[in-house]
PyMOL commands that place a pseudoatom at each C-alpha (Angstrom):
pseudoatom trace, name=CA, resn=UNK, resi=1, chain=A, elem=C, hetatm=0, pos=[-6.257, -16.294, -17.275]
pseudoatom trace, name=CA, resn=UNK, resi=2, chain=A, elem=C, hetatm=0, pos=[-3.082, -15.533, -19.237]
pseudoatom trace, name=CA, resn=UNK, resi=3, chain=A, elem=C, hetatm=0, pos=[-2.654, -11.977, -20.474]
pseudoatom trace, name=CA, resn=UNK, resi=4, chain=A, elem=C, hetatm=0, pos=[-0.757, -12.970, -23.611]
pseudoatom trace, name=CA, resn=UNK, resi=5, chain=A, elem=C, hetatm=0, pos=[-1.081, -15.628, -26.244]
pseudoatom trace, name=CA, resn=UNK, resi=6, chain=A, elem=C, hetatm=0, pos=[1.478, -17.039, -28.664]
pseudoatom trace, name=CA, resn=UNK, resi=7, chain=A, elem=C, hetatm=0, pos=[1.632, -15.767, -32.204]
pseudoatom trace, name=CA, resn=UNK, resi=8, chain=A, elem=C, hetatm=0, pos=[3.969, -16.562, -35.080]
pseudoatom trace, name=CA, resn=UNK, resi=9, chain=A, elem=C, hetatm=0, pos=[6.584, -13.816, -35.440]
pseudoatom trace, name=CA, resn=UNK, resi=10, chain=A, elem=C, hetatm=0, pos=[5.812, -11.782, -38.546]
pseudoatom trace, name=CA, resn=UNK, resi=11, chain=A, elem=C, hetatm=0, pos=[8.796, -9.457, -39.199]
pseudoatom trace, name=CA, resn=UNK, resi=12, chain=A, elem=C, hetatm=0, pos=[6.723, -7.192, -41.473]
pseudoatom trace, name=CA, resn=UNK, resi=13, chain=A, elem=C, hetatm=0, pos=[4.080, -6.764, -38.785]
pseudoatom trace, name=CA, resn=UNK, resi=14, chain=A, elem=C, hetatm=0, pos=[6.702, -5.957, -36.151]
pseudoatom trace, name=CA, resn=UNK, resi=15, chain=A, elem=C, hetatm=0, pos=[8.404, -3.432, -38.441]
pseudoatom trace, name=CA, resn=UNK, resi=16, chain=A, elem=C, hetatm=0, pos=[5.069, -1.789, -39.297]
pseudoatom trace, name=CA, resn=UNK, resi=17, chain=A, elem=C, hetatm=0, pos=[4.224, -1.371, -35.609]
pseudoatom trace, name=CA, resn=UNK, resi=18, chain=A, elem=C, hetatm=0, pos=[7.611, 0.323, -35.131]
pseudoatom trace, name=CA, resn=UNK, resi=19, chain=A, elem=C, hetatm=0, pos=[6.941, 2.605, -38.108]
pseudoatom trace, name=CA, resn=UNK, resi=20, chain=A, elem=C, hetatm=0, pos=[3.544, 3.457, -36.633]
pseudoatom trace, name=CA, resn=UNK, resi=21, chain=A, elem=C, hetatm=0, pos=[5.114, 4.133, -33.229]
pseudoatom trace, name=CA, resn=UNK, resi=22, chain=A, elem=C, hetatm=0, pos=[7.656, 6.487, -34.812]
pseudoatom trace, name=CA, resn=UNK, resi=23, chain=A, elem=C, hetatm=0, pos=[4.875, 8.348, -36.638]
pseudoatom trace, name=CA, resn=UNK, resi=24, chain=A, elem=C, hetatm=0, pos=[3.039, 8.755, -33.328]
pseudoatom trace, name=CA, resn=UNK, resi=25, chain=A, elem=C, hetatm=0, pos=[6.204, 10.126, -31.698]
pseudoatom trace, name=CA, resn=UNK, resi=26, chain=A, elem=C, hetatm=0, pos=[6.653, 12.645, -34.529]
pseudoatom trace, name=CA, resn=UNK, resi=27, chain=A, elem=C, hetatm=0, pos=[2.998, 13.665, -34.246]
pseudoatom trace, name=CA, resn=UNK, resi=28, chain=A, elem=C, hetatm=0, pos=[3.368, 14.035, -30.478]
pseudoatom trace, name=CA, resn=UNK, resi=29, chain=A, elem=C, hetatm=0, pos=[6.394, 16.305, -30.934]
pseudoatom trace, name=CA, resn=UNK, resi=30, chain=A, elem=C, hetatm=0, pos=[4.514, 18.455, -33.488]
pseudoatom trace, name=CA, resn=UNK, resi=31, chain=A, elem=C, hetatm=0, pos=[1.505, 18.757, -31.155]
pseudoatom trace, name=CA, resn=UNK, resi=32, chain=A, elem=C, hetatm=0, pos=[3.528, 20.178, -28.275]
pseudoatom trace, name=CA, resn=UNK, resi=33, chain=A, elem=C, hetatm=0, pos=[2.921, 23.708, -29.577]
pseudoatom trace, name=CA, resn=UNK, resi=34, chain=A, elem=C, hetatm=0, pos=[-0.758, 23.081, -30.287]
pseudoatom trace, name=CA, resn=UNK, resi=35, chain=A, elem=C, hetatm=0, pos=[-2.276, 20.967, -27.509]
pseudoatom trace, name=CA, resn=UNK, resi=36, chain=A, elem=C, hetatm=0, pos=[-0.449, 19.473, -24.530]
pseudoatom trace, name=CA, resn=UNK, resi=37, chain=A, elem=C, hetatm=0, pos=[-3.137, 16.837, -23.929]
pseudoatom trace, name=CA, resn=UNK, resi=38, chain=A, elem=C, hetatm=0, pos=[-2.919, 15.596, -27.520]
pseudoatom trace, name=CA, resn=UNK, resi=39, chain=A, elem=C, hetatm=0, pos=[0.894, 15.540, -27.372]
pseudoatom trace, name=CA, resn=UNK, resi=40, chain=A, elem=C, hetatm=0, pos=[0.787, 13.571, -24.112]
pseudoatom trace, name=CA, resn=UNK, resi=41, chain=A, elem=C, hetatm=0, pos=[-1.804, 11.081, -25.372]
pseudoatom trace, name=CA, resn=UNK, resi=42, chain=A, elem=C, hetatm=0, pos=[-0.020, 10.594, -28.694]
pseudoatom trace, name=CA, resn=UNK, resi=43, chain=A, elem=C, hetatm=0, pos=[3.308, 10.048, -26.913]
pseudoatom trace, name=CA, resn=UNK, resi=44, chain=A, elem=C, hetatm=0, pos=[1.626, 7.385, -24.771]
pseudoatom trace, name=CA, resn=UNK, resi=45, chain=A, elem=C, hetatm=0, pos=[0.258, 5.740, -27.919]
pseudoatom trace, name=CA, resn=UNK, resi=46, chain=A, elem=C, hetatm=0, pos=[3.783, 5.725, -29.420]
pseudoatom trace, name=CA, resn=UNK, resi=47, chain=A, elem=C, hetatm=0, pos=[5.081, 3.974, -26.300]
pseudoatom trace, name=CA, resn=UNK, resi=48, chain=A, elem=C, hetatm=0, pos=[2.232, 1.477, -26.403]
pseudoatom trace, name=CA, resn=UNK, resi=49, chain=A, elem=C, hetatm=0, pos=[2.729, 0.702, -30.121]
pseudoatom trace, name=CA, resn=UNK, resi=50, chain=A, elem=C, hetatm=0, pos=[6.476, 0.246, -29.607]
pseudoatom trace, name=CA, resn=UNK, resi=51, chain=A, elem=C, hetatm=0, pos=[5.801, -2.069, -26.675]
pseudoatom trace, name=CA, resn=UNK, resi=52, chain=A, elem=C, hetatm=0, pos=[3.368, -4.059, -28.787]
pseudoatom trace, name=CA, resn=UNK, resi=53, chain=A, elem=C, hetatm=0, pos=[6.034, -4.349, -31.506]
pseudoatom trace, name=CA, resn=UNK, resi=54, chain=A, elem=C, hetatm=0, pos=[8.407, -5.695, -28.848]
pseudoatom trace, name=CA, resn=UNK, resi=55, chain=A, elem=C, hetatm=0, pos=[5.807, -8.213, -27.705]
pseudoatom trace, name=CA, resn=UNK, resi=56, chain=A, elem=C, hetatm=0, pos=[5.124, -9.346, -31.282]
pseudoatom trace, name=CA, resn=UNK, resi=57, chain=A, elem=C, hetatm=0, pos=[8.871, -9.725, -31.883]
pseudoatom trace, name=CA, resn=UNK, resi=58, chain=A, elem=C, hetatm=0, pos=[8.860, -12.270, -29.053]
pseudoatom trace, name=CA, resn=UNK, resi=59, chain=A, elem=C, hetatm=0, pos=[6.037, -14.240, -30.646]
pseudoatom trace, name=CA, resn=UNK, resi=60, chain=A, elem=C, hetatm=0, pos=[3.392, -13.039, -28.197]
pseudoatom trace, name=CA, resn=UNK, resi=61, chain=A, elem=C, hetatm=0, pos=[0.377, -10.776, -28.413]
pseudoatom trace, name=CA, resn=UNK, resi=62, chain=A, elem=C, hetatm=0, pos=[-1.982, -9.460, -25.753]
pseudoatom trace, name=CA, resn=UNK, resi=63, chain=A, elem=C, hetatm=0, pos=[-5.326, -11.038, -25.158]
pseudoatom trace, name=CA, resn=UNK, resi=64, chain=A, elem=C, hetatm=0, pos=[-8.125, -8.581, -25.760]
pseudoatom trace, name=CA, resn=UNK, resi=65, chain=A, elem=C, hetatm=0, pos=[-9.374, -8.001, -22.252]
pseudoatom trace, name=CA, resn=UNK, resi=66, chain=A, elem=C, hetatm=0, pos=[-9.704, -5.286, -19.682]
pseudoatom trace, name=CA, resn=UNK, resi=67, chain=A, elem=C, hetatm=0, pos=[-6.237, -4.062, -18.731]
pseudoatom trace, name=CA, resn=UNK, resi=68, chain=A, elem=C, hetatm=0, pos=[-4.482, -5.123, -21.925]
pseudoatom trace, name=CA, resn=UNK, resi=69, chain=A, elem=C, hetatm=0, pos=[-2.484, -1.854, -21.967]
pseudoatom trace, name=CA, resn=UNK, resi=70, chain=A, elem=C, hetatm=0, pos=[-1.072, -2.780, -18.571]
pseudoatom trace, name=CA, resn=UNK, resi=71, chain=A, elem=C, hetatm=0, pos=[-0.293, -6.313, -19.802]
pseudoatom trace, name=CA, resn=UNK, resi=72, chain=A, elem=C, hetatm=0, pos=[1.601, -4.934, -22.806]
pseudoatom trace, name=CA, resn=UNK, resi=73, chain=A, elem=C, hetatm=0, pos=[3.683, -2.628, -20.632]
pseudoatom trace, name=CA, resn=UNK, resi=74, chain=A, elem=C, hetatm=0, pos=[4.396, -5.345, -18.043]
pseudoatom trace, name=CA, resn=UNK, resi=75, chain=A, elem=C, hetatm=0, pos=[5.607, -7.624, -20.842]
pseudoatom trace, name=CA, resn=UNK, resi=76, chain=A, elem=C, hetatm=0, pos=[7.916, -4.880, -22.145]
pseudoatom trace, name=CA, resn=UNK, resi=77, chain=A, elem=C, hetatm=0, pos=[9.270, -4.154, -18.690]
pseudoatom trace, name=CA, resn=UNK, resi=78, chain=A, elem=C, hetatm=0, pos=[9.973, -7.838, -18.122]
pseudoatom trace, name=CA, resn=UNK, resi=79, chain=A, elem=C, hetatm=0, pos=[11.890, -8.155, -21.407]
pseudoatom trace, name=CA, resn=UNK, resi=80, chain=A, elem=C, hetatm=0, pos=[13.915, -4.944, -21.334]
pseudoatom trace, name=CA, resn=UNK, resi=81, chain=A, elem=C, hetatm=0, pos=[16.780, -3.736, -19.142]
pseudoatom trace, name=CA, resn=UNK, resi=82, chain=A, elem=C, hetatm=0, pos=[15.724, -3.488, -15.463]
pseudoatom trace, name=CA, resn=UNK, resi=83, chain=A, elem=C, hetatm=0, pos=[17.433, -0.084, -15.390]
pseudoatom trace, name=CA, resn=UNK, resi=84, chain=A, elem=C, hetatm=0, pos=[14.393, 1.203, -17.325]
pseudoatom trace, name=CA, resn=UNK, resi=85, chain=A, elem=C, hetatm=0, pos=[12.150, 0.754, -14.243]
pseudoatom trace, name=CA, resn=UNK, resi=86, chain=A, elem=C, hetatm=0, pos=[11.846, 4.542, -13.679]
pseudoatom trace, name=CA, resn=UNK, resi=87, chain=A, elem=C, hetatm=0, pos=[10.718, 4.959, -17.290]
pseudoatom trace, name=CA, resn=UNK, resi=88, chain=A, elem=C, hetatm=0, pos=[8.027, 2.338, -16.777]
pseudoatom trace, name=CA, resn=UNK, resi=89, chain=A, elem=C, hetatm=0, pos=[6.864, 4.177, -13.652]
pseudoatom trace, name=CA, resn=UNK, resi=90, chain=A, elem=C, hetatm=0, pos=[6.532, 7.289, -15.826]
pseudoatom trace, name=CA, resn=UNK, resi=91, chain=A, elem=C, hetatm=0, pos=[4.646, 5.319, -18.491]
pseudoatom trace, name=CA, resn=UNK, resi=92, chain=A, elem=C, hetatm=0, pos=[2.183, 4.076, -15.884]
pseudoatom trace, name=CA, resn=UNK, resi=93, chain=A, elem=C, hetatm=0, pos=[1.615, 7.642, -14.644]
pseudoatom trace, name=CA, resn=UNK, resi=94, chain=A, elem=C, hetatm=0, pos=[1.098, 8.680, -18.273]
pseudoatom trace, name=CA, resn=UNK, resi=95, chain=A, elem=C, hetatm=0, pos=[-1.483, 5.899, -18.735]
pseudoatom trace, name=CA, resn=UNK, resi=96, chain=A, elem=C, hetatm=0, pos=[-3.387, 6.929, -15.633]
pseudoatom trace, name=CA, resn=UNK, resi=97, chain=A, elem=C, hetatm=0, pos=[-3.259, 10.636, -16.528]
pseudoatom trace, name=CA, resn=UNK, resi=98, chain=A, elem=C, hetatm=0, pos=[-4.412, 9.852, -20.071]
pseudoatom trace, name=CA, resn=UNK, resi=99, chain=A, elem=C, hetatm=0, pos=[-7.391, 7.926, -18.701]
pseudoatom trace, name=CA, resn=UNK, resi=100, chain=A, elem=C, hetatm=0, pos=[-8.337, 10.772, -16.379]
pseudoatom trace, name=CA, resn=UNK, resi=101, chain=A, elem=C, hetatm=0, pos=[-7.991, 13.323, -19.188]
pseudoatom trace, name=CA, resn=UNK, resi=102, chain=A, elem=C, hetatm=0, pos=[-10.100, 11.161, -21.490]
pseudoatom trace, name=CA, resn=UNK, resi=103, chain=A, elem=C, hetatm=0, pos=[-12.876, 10.171, -19.080]
pseudoatom trace, name=CA, resn=UNK, resi=104, chain=A, elem=C, hetatm=0, pos=[-12.867, 13.169, -16.735]
pseudoatom trace, name=CA, resn=UNK, resi=105, chain=A, elem=C, hetatm=0, pos=[-11.035, 16.465, -16.472]
pseudoatom trace, name=CA, resn=UNK, resi=106, chain=A, elem=C, hetatm=0, pos=[-7.274, 16.624, -16.140]
pseudoatom trace, name=CA, resn=UNK, resi=107, chain=A, elem=C, hetatm=0, pos=[-4.825, 19.309, -17.103]
pseudoatom trace, name=CA, resn=UNK, resi=108, chain=A, elem=C, hetatm=0, pos=[-1.663, 18.201, -18.874]
pseudoatom trace, name=CA, resn=UNK, resi=109, chain=A, elem=C, hetatm=0, pos=[1.038, 20.807, -18.326]
pseudoatom trace, name=CA, resn=UNK, resi=110, chain=A, elem=C, hetatm=0, pos=[3.654, 21.815, -20.887]
pseudoatom trace, name=CA, resn=UNK, resi=111, chain=A, elem=C, hetatm=0, pos=[6.284, 20.149, -18.691]
pseudoatom trace, name=CA, resn=UNK, resi=112, chain=A, elem=C, hetatm=0, pos=[4.329, 16.864, -18.543]
pseudoatom trace, name=CA, resn=UNK, resi=113, chain=A, elem=C, hetatm=0, pos=[3.726, 16.894, -22.288]
pseudoatom trace, name=CA, resn=UNK, resi=114, chain=A, elem=C, hetatm=0, pos=[7.393, 17.574, -23.062]
pseudoatom trace, name=CA, resn=UNK, resi=115, chain=A, elem=C, hetatm=0, pos=[8.488, 14.840, -20.636]
pseudoatom trace, name=CA, resn=UNK, resi=116, chain=A, elem=C, hetatm=0, pos=[6.080, 12.384, -22.281]
pseudoatom trace, name=CA, resn=UNK, resi=117, chain=A, elem=C, hetatm=0, pos=[7.286, 13.193, -25.795]
pseudoatom trace, name=CA, resn=UNK, resi=118, chain=A, elem=C, hetatm=0, pos=[10.956, 12.935, -24.813]
pseudoatom trace, name=CA, resn=UNK, resi=119, chain=A, elem=C, hetatm=0, pos=[10.297, 9.641, -23.002]
pseudoatom trace, name=CA, resn=UNK, resi=120, chain=A, elem=C, hetatm=0, pos=[8.537, 8.230, -26.065]
pseudoatom trace, name=CA, resn=UNK, resi=121, chain=A, elem=C, hetatm=0, pos=[11.381, 9.239, -28.377]
pseudoatom trace, name=CA, resn=UNK, resi=122, chain=A, elem=C, hetatm=0, pos=[14.012, 7.714, -26.075]
pseudoatom trace, name=CA, resn=UNK, resi=123, chain=A, elem=C, hetatm=0, pos=[11.969, 4.549, -25.516]
pseudoatom trace, name=CA, resn=UNK, resi=124, chain=A, elem=C, hetatm=0, pos=[11.488, 3.947, -29.228]
pseudoatom trace, name=CA, resn=UNK, resi=125, chain=A, elem=C, hetatm=0, pos=[15.267, 3.875, -29.679]
pseudoatom trace, name=CA, resn=UNK, resi=126, chain=A, elem=C, hetatm=0, pos=[15.633, 1.262, -26.925]
pseudoatom trace, name=CA, resn=UNK, resi=127, chain=A, elem=C, hetatm=0, pos=[12.824, -0.913, -28.273]
pseudoatom trace, name=CA, resn=UNK, resi=128, chain=A, elem=C, hetatm=0, pos=[14.039, -0.690, -31.887]
pseudoatom trace, name=CA, resn=UNK, resi=129, chain=A, elem=C, hetatm=0, pos=[17.552, -1.741, -30.823]
pseudoatom trace, name=CA, resn=UNK, resi=130, chain=A, elem=C, hetatm=0, pos=[16.176, -4.665, -28.824]
pseudoatom trace, name=CA, resn=UNK, resi=131, chain=A, elem=C, hetatm=0, pos=[13.955, -5.837, -31.679]
pseudoatom trace, name=CA, resn=UNK, resi=132, chain=A, elem=C, hetatm=0, pos=[16.864, -5.621, -34.096]
pseudoatom trace, name=CA, resn=UNK, resi=133, chain=A, elem=C, hetatm=0, pos=[18.636, -8.354, -32.112]
pseudoatom trace, name=CA, resn=UNK, resi=134, chain=A, elem=C, hetatm=0, pos=[15.840, -10.737, -33.199]
pseudoatom trace, name=CA, resn=UNK, resi=135, chain=A, elem=C, hetatm=0, pos=[14.631, -9.202, -36.455]
pseudoatom trace, name=CA, resn=UNK, resi=136, chain=A, elem=C, hetatm=0, pos=[17.405, -7.565, -38.491]
for i in range(1, 136): cmd.bond("trace and resi %d" % i, "trace and resi %d" % (i + 1))
show_as sticks, trace
zoom trace
């Protein structure tokens, strides 16, 4: 079964997802001094929202099914510069750590939280620039 399905490109929807992703990144940065787990999770959500904006800008959306977060990130990795592969490895580790922290017990260190927030901020710039080539 396909993990994505076609959707008409709606520039307003794409832009709103980017706005939402930026808000998540700001919230993640602000949470660094309050709660590392929240900062880490919110940074992951910023990355996911930005990746969804990228997918929507290509006229695709994920099918709602188990593993749709992975499908979104694989789509983004396929459509962005291959040099970002190490960032996508980090994003996958963030996803797994987030799941463990949510469903079990995991400690998110200050270093991990800061790395996640910085990665989200950098990634949003890359995604926004890529989207702007299709949606000015």
